[in-house]
Steps between C-alpha positions, in 0.01 A plus 500: 500500500799718515457565129169649548611722786782637286241578229277695725768699671731613210343847454737763635833367627674541176377859450607614849817309495610686194393826633681454828816368337578797274393767265578310178274221611198720529479610122168359369635507143736209558452125575726279703597215278800355675568448867847336517793673662361808346151638434460590125235747395397531134226704328133358501433282207814285550321163485761226517780417738729203430726368770790382283702357787600547862684833410303644206167651433365567140224767485297517179239746363303223347421137563706358220830542662668673215778754570492573876374842606767482779717226619647500856798272594707484817856394562730467794877497555579835341659794690394778264261564227792576260653160583173326419439690177854412379441131567156510345634675190738201455219265534290692244789483251490126515115505447491747210796494262402840347462665850567875511508723802286791369534695820770461740447438878370818671380587828150657540249565773156339445254612766690493824738216393850532347519265198729421213380444147656337202338462152564210255423444134476176304298303250257219538351339188615798304338760723693766688441489878560787735573340843512737803626386848469681811687372803526578874657320788350495850584271804716263294235450227541642140157589346483522126210634307477447132284614226550404115358693196472407140401807312454325155218291668368802692583329825601789707368376833801616720415865505386470864815337631604795719169541659484134574845506669411815690173339639665187610562451868731266662360270768699530821551153643500639845180708436221437747198338349171698507280351768127440472433768761665730755397538865538794728464434871494761791762508770293256705502251214136560395448489123382831366538524123596259240546524119351233271665479159371152403230657272222274616292771655563772247726572192694743719675501837261469798583659831321320790446690819388381840279767645257522803248756617375476861503120512815335639525271209649586166344478157668482155454758226701560189589731223593447147814677370451586128814389331423692184507829697834409660812699402855395563765741609873469442556311816249222398224626734149450376257791569134410497240767427196281444367327809159347548344311794368135467164633390646691204466851650791729411693623806808632327442851664551334840873483440757774413726215394510111507824333386645141480865431492661151464807512726690169530243233614269775646241735358496855638148649519506874529177678581443876541132544591266801458423537870169681424366165362547295822133444560449219745817566702849356490390141567288505191751651237831445326734747671794696388813305545783288360430138530760231446318189377646141522447230232214255549346228301133480412248208465147541393176364604189581298189590700133495421294707735124514530294809453514565875882491471539175678784269367350186358753326282870557428739319275866420600708464180836477666537123491508236231123478532240760579344506843143628523418640847131542585326651790209282595266477806250234612218588720676746727595856413862445502694427175775238479760448222513210270740426217499318171794406277458548136739251321711649235658189343176411314356853460444594141613836348203604284669812400823677604294668775241233603534181691247220531538323834420132485611367848397664834602355841343621832702570806507138607650401166181344367418531136183719464534574123145358438372786713569738200358483152782755408745717672684751278763759590576794264742782520321839438703815534714370792202347693376139490152427383368172664212350312335217697225272375396284797322169506205607716432138615839510695402803726491309822517732794319785338594813293691654792728195503587455125662669207193619291441535131613854400761716345740649743753784430802436719707816539870488570603549859872537555667343796839616618755238579855494617758493216705264712437130507650450846624358734415795726637607833286530806509881465397479134225269579363744750487775250349276234227391744427869578448581130297194433257578783478868372441394145218251612339718767585869452669519843871507562592328831773716646690212673615161385666259745659195332624186681669195341340182602671166574395359156659786308178684432434856636216624713396857408283701728362830353362744756482854641505632853181693588362659820170402624380695819852636545675160496709371212426162347575305178252503210589206279437522121621162400729190589678314217722199493702488194825349352799697392338547153209677655255207446287376788169558658288755698498337854149608596311378184754247381480633138811483285695826455776629286625812683715601205185627320 
């Protein structure tokens, strides 16, 4: 099922990665056609890329692989561009007996890069070929760009060579990868803002905020940062001028400036707020400040809520199979959670965006596929449309205790998880437990005591100290018992937990 998860979440990451990485990457008139040691950008309309070998790319303007638009080759073992060009010229003389150097080696600046160019002339099948080579050396690797022109055949496809070289960007082997999201926590450790760049909620970066009014618990609100409105300055800082809330209302005038900068493995969020727009108080607003945000991973559940806002179904696509969670109730007023596993091994891809599920297991592992006449999942603009046709004769337990026939639009719900796999120290487990509780309940327990048990597990007590009638006492939020990877159970209920998310 990981393939479907990739399909439904590949909306924005590339766009923002390019924008954060550098100015050349943000030019809408160019496509990225090679990602190998160096990013190569060529004009729209270039339709064919042929990977000739481990160290060579051929980029064509048509599908027929005629004369390359641009060829890129790399070499190692040379101390300078001139040394390389001398040896390469010797090689060319063995390949073409009539080789002429039509323009001697010359140094030139292309974009911000110092390059060397040499031009050759020779004949192939009676036609004169003009062969241009642009070379530069960086970090022990020699990069050579080439274009060939045959005027007699009107094949002058190398006229954009300089622009292609200028737009290319080396990939630093030590460069930090762009994360799914970036999280800012207050000094007490409580999450406050996080930046979602997965693209699952919107085609632009989404800034999530935890606010609260008079209630002690926090609620989540978010804002969409319009990438098309962003401008990048000389320091690589993105300045956003288009900002909308989660309902689509424009709140750009709330901010004198809002910037994002990628700095190492962190994102720096800079906010200058128009103080006159702070309706609702400081607890209910994004405030002026500079916020250093640490990388996080993101998983997604897909929620269906009833008209009254109650969560009814949600899909977990993070495993090999899909897990369908359902909120049921029998005769009492309280709901309980039940799960079903949708087997992906024998599911049928009806289209590139639609899956027909054939096998369904209940939470006990029993095959209940005959309960459903059909169960179809479709990707629709980042959400999952679940279409259920139920065999009504199998509705034992009543409608409140069953998945019913219907069409359910399950919207993506991002879930922050630790970018580290573990094992974790006791201190790290305490912090993870506090965040986990906050994300689930909207309250951040200010204290976490962690003790290692004799069996190697860890007992975690989340609590705060409060005064009741003038006397302090401990108010417990949760007890967890987990292993060093953060997996275990909530002691009171016995339910399984993963405190890394």
